[in-house]
SEVEX-732523 format. One line per 2 residues: number of its first residue (from 1); for each residue x, y, z of C-alpha. Coordinates in steps of 0.05 Angstrom, whole numbers, padded with zeros to 5 digits. Example, Ala and Ser with C-alpha at 12.3 -4.5 7.8 and 13.67 -1.06 7.14 Angstrom:
# residues 2
1) 00246,-00090,00156  00273,-00021,00143
This chain:
# residues 173
1) 00000,00000,00000  00027,00069,-00019
3) 00034,00126,00031  -00023,00162,-00004
5) -00069,00101,00002  -00050,00095,00075
7) -00066,00169,00087  -00133,00164,00051
9) -00151,00100,00089  -00129,00129,00156
11) -00153,00201,00148  -00187,00203,00216
13) -00120,00187,00249  -00081,00243,00216
15) -00138,00292,00226  -00142,00275,00300
17) -00067,00273,00312  -00057,00335,00270
19) -00104,00371,00317  -00070,00342,00379
21) 00000,00359,00351  -00021,00430,00331
23) -00053,00442,00399  00009,00416,00434
25) 00055,00459,00391  00012,00521,00401
27) 00009,00508,00476  00085,00504,00481
29) 00097,00566,00439  00042,00607,00473
31) 00065,00582,00541  00136,00606,00526
33) 00106,00673,00508  00067,00676,00573
35) 00129,00656,00612  00169,00712,00579
37) 00216,00666,00542  00192,00689,00473
39) 00147,00743,00447  00130,00706,00383
41) 00058,00685,00373  00048,00650,00306
43) -00028,00652,00312  -00023,00728,00321
45) 00024,00735,00262  -00022,00692,00219
47) -00083,00729,00243  -00054,00798,00229
49) -00037,00773,00159  -00111,00762,00148
51) -00142,00821,00187  -00121,00890,00209
53) -00162,00884,00273  -00112,00862,00325
55) -00166,00840,00374  -00196,00792,00323
57) -00128,00772,00296  -00113,00722,00351
59) -00179,00684,00340  -00172,00687,00264
61) -00099,00667,00272  -00115,00606,00315
63) -00165,00582,00262  -00113,00592,00207
65) -00060,00559,00252  -00103,00496,00263
67) -00121,00492,00189  -00047,00497,00173
69) -00033,00444,00225  -00080,00397,00189
71) -00048,00412,00122  00020,00395,00152
73) -00011,00333,00185  -00028,00307,00115
75) 00044,00320,00092  00071,00285,00154
77) 00023,00227,00143  00048,00219,00072
79) 00120,00222,00096  00109,00174,00154
81) 00069,00127,00110  00130,00116,00067
83) 00165,00089,00129  00106,00049,00155
85) 00144,-00017,00159  00196,00009,00208
87) 00152,00007,00270  00122,00056,00319
89) 00184,00081,00354  00221,00092,00288
91) 00161,00131,00262  00161,00173,00326
93) 00236,00187,00316  00226,00204,00243
95) 00169,00251,00261  00213,00284,00314
97) 00270,00294,00264  00221,00320,00211
99) 00194,00369,00263  00265,00393,00278
101) 00276,00403,00203  00209,00439,00198
103) 00228,00484,00256  00296,00498,00227
105) 00263,00520,00162  00214,00562,00200
107) 00267,00601,00239  00318,00608,00183
109) 00275,00618,00120  00202,00631,00137
111) 00214,00684,00191  00265,00719,00146
113) 00217,00723,00087  00154,00737,00127
115) 00164,00813,00132  00169,00818,00057
117) 00100,00788,00046  00062,00804,00110
119) 00021,00867,00099  00024,00891,00172
121) 00094,00869,00191  00151,00919,00189
123) 00215,00900,00154  00287,00921,00161
125) 00275,00967,00102  00218,01007,00133
127) 00226,01078,00159  00206,01110,00225
129) 00139,01129,00193  00120,01055,00196
131) 00119,01052,00272  00047,01026,00274
133) 00069,00962,00242  00086,00898,00279
135) 00159,00887,00296  00193,00838,00248
137) 00220,00773,00276  00292,00787,00254
139) 00344,00733,00242  00322,00668,00273
141) 00265,00705,00307  00313,00736,00357
143) 00276,00803,00357  00222,00764,00396
145) 00270,00739,00449  00334,00699,00454
147) 00297,00634,00469  00251,00641,00408
149) 00292,00596,00361  00299,00541,00415
151) 00226,00545,00434  00205,00542,00360
153) 00251,00483,00345  00226,00446,00407
155) 00153,00459,00393  00160,00436,00320
157) 00198,00374,00343  00140,00358,00391
159) 00091,00367,00333  00130,00317,00292
161) 00138,00267,00349  00064,00270,00366
163) 00047,00259,00293  00097,00201,00289
165) 00070,00169,00352  -00004,00180,00340
167) -00008,00168,00265  00046,00115,00271
169) 00003,00076,00320  -00055,00079,00270
171) -00015,00053,00211  00028,00004,00250
173) -00032,-00035,00276
């Protein structure tokens, strides 16, 4: 059975575990923000991309964040399905490593490009007249706190491990 056939057959598993993984990742990242370790809120950044109302942005952002989590869950399911014969713990480890890679891409590429496409995010090229805009993340997200890259990598790794464990259990049985 191909990875696509496995994903189609086991869609309730990747939908469920995508929600669980996204919730866990959001909880870790928002918890780090509440604890003062990072000022980055991906749901807020996604929400302000879609609406100029900062009060609504967080709600809109969480909806977009969860929908994105499900989209990534399908990608993870396809990837994990290609390693289905390796067993549950191998799939958990592969998910963890994929999450680390995902996080590394997020802090090195995505956060660098985001100010260039986000309509309400300032960039390094903006002038003092643009003070009403949201502060850009900077290299590795360091403008949002020194722990931001570590928190982001850890939260993404947890997402991958949860997907590997949860979806892996569904396809390994």
